[in-house]
C-alpha positions in Angstrom: 63.4 -39.5 41.5 62.9 -38.0 38.1 65.9 -37.1 36.3 66.5 -33.9 34.3 65.8 -35.9 31.1 62.4 -37.0 32.4 61.4 -33.5 33.4 62.4 -32.1 30.0 60.6 -34.9 28.2 57.4 -34.3 30.2 57.7 -30.5 29.7 58.3 -30.8 26.0 55.5 -33.2 25.7 53.2 -30.7 27.5 54.4 -27.8 25.2 53.8 -30.0 22.2 50.2 -30.8 23.3 49.5 -27.1 24.0 50.9 -26.0 20.7 49.0 -28.7 18.9 45.7 -27.6 20.5 46.5 -23.9 19.6 47.2 -25.0 16.0 43.9 -26.9 15.9 42.1 -23.9 17.3 43.6 -21.6 14.6 42.7 -24.1 11.9 39.1 -24.2 13.2 39.0 -20.4 13.1 40.4 -20.3 9.6 37.8 -22.9 8.5 35.0 -20.9 10.2 36.2 -17.7 8.4 36.3 -19.6 5.1 32.7 -20.8 5.6 31.6 -17.2 6.6 33.1 -15.8 3.4 31.3 -18.5 1.4 28.1 -17.6 3.1 28.6 -13.9 2.4 29.3 -14.7 -1.3 26.1 -16.9 -1.4 24.0 -14.1 0.2 25.4 -11.5 -2.2 24.5 -13.7 -5.2 21.0 -14.3 -3.8 20.4 -10.6 -3.2 21.6 -9.8 -6.8 19.2 -12.5 -8.1 16.3 -11.1 -6.1 17.2 -7.6 -7.3 17.2 -8.8 -10.9 13.9 -10.6 -10.5 12.3 -7.5 -8.9 13.6 -5.3 -11.6 12.0 -7.7 -14.2 8.7 -7.7 -12.3 8.8 -3.9 -12.1 9.4 -3.6 -15.8 6.5 -6.0 -16.6 4.2 -4.1 -14.2 5.1 -0.7 -15.7 4.8 -2.0 -19.2 1.3 -3.5 -18.6 -0.9 -0.4 -18.9 -4.1 -2.3 -18.7 -3.5 -3.7 -15.1 -2.3 -0.3 -13.8 -5.3 1.4 -15.3 -7.6 -1.3 -13.8 -6.1 -0.6 -10.4 -6.7 3.1 -10.8 -10.3 2.6 -11.9 -11.0 0.3 -8.9 -9.4 2.7 -6.4 -11.3 5.7 -7.9 -14.5 3.6 -7.8 -14.1 2.8 -4.1 -13.2 6.4 -3.3 -16.3 7.6 -5.3 -18.5 5.2 -3.4 -17.3 6.5 -0.1 -17.7 10.1 -1.3 -21.3 9.5 -2.6 -22.3 7.8 0.6 -20.8 10.6 2.8 -21.4 13.8 0.9 -24.0 13.5 -1.8 -26.5 10.9 -0.5 -27.9 13.1 2.4 -28.7 15.9 -0.1 -30.5 13.7 -2.6 -32.9 12.0 -0.3 -34.5 12.5 3.1 -32.1 10.2 5.0 -32.5 10.0 8.7 -30.6 8.0 11.3 -32.4 6.8 14.4 -30.3 7.1 17.5 -31.3 5.6 20.8 -31.3 8.2 23.6 -32.0 7.5 27.3 -34.5 9.9 28.8 -35.6 10.1 32.4 -39.3 10.6 33.0 -41.3 10.9 36.1 -41.0 13.0 39.3 -39.3 12.9 42.6 -40.5 14.6 45.9 -38.9 14.0 49.3 -39.1 10.3 49.8 -41.2 9.5 46.8 -39.3 8.6 43.7 -41.2 8.0 40.5 -38.2 8.6 38.1 -37.7 6.0 35.4 -35.3 5.8 32.5 -36.7 5.0 29.1 -35.1 4.7 25.7 -36.4 6.9 23.0 -35.3 7.0 19.4 -34.5 10.4 17.9 -34.1 10.8 14.2 -31.2 12.9 13.0 -31.9 14.3 9.5 -29.3 14.5 6.7 -26.9 12.2 8.4 -25.2 9.0 7.1 -24.0 6.1 9.1 -20.9 4.6 7.5 -20.4 0.9 7.4 -17.5 -0.2 9.5 -15.4 -1.2 6.5 -15.6 2.2 4.7 -13.0 3.9 6.8 -10.7 0.9 6.8 -10.9 0.6 3.0 -10.1 4.3 2.5 -7.1 4.0 4.9 -5.9 0.9 3.1 -6.2 2.5 -0.4 -4.4 5.6 0.8 -1.6 3.6 2.5 -1.2 1.4 -0.6 -0.7 4.3 -2.9 1.6 6.2 -0.5 3.7 3.0 -0.1 3.7 2.3 -3.8 4.8 5.9 -4.6 7.6 5.6 -2.1 9.3 2.8 -4.1 8.8 4.2 -7.6 12.0 4.3 -9.5 
């Protein structure tokens, strides 16, 4: 049916198709590698630009003594407020904190139960109730300065 020439033509045609597909795949991989290298070059340039900008910002921040002193004064002011509220205020005035306490009153004998629970307020002298934000502000200030000191140059 088919001659040797036809079989060789079909086989060589198939080999040509396969080698063409392989060449196209290699070209696609080369193009992909070229694009990756361009992307890496772009990323490197962007990181250098960011580094230069952050260095300039750091130099401006270090050179501006007024803003750094203002931050320090604000932080010391907040910490002093918390210290005064917690340590000094109870000594300076008769501060008491009313705390609700449940107390059981009445009596119980065999089948008769006359016990009831009442809420009474007891005053604790020389105690201070912190506002909810005081602890969070102290933690934020401490964390800010620990983080800022970790990136000092």
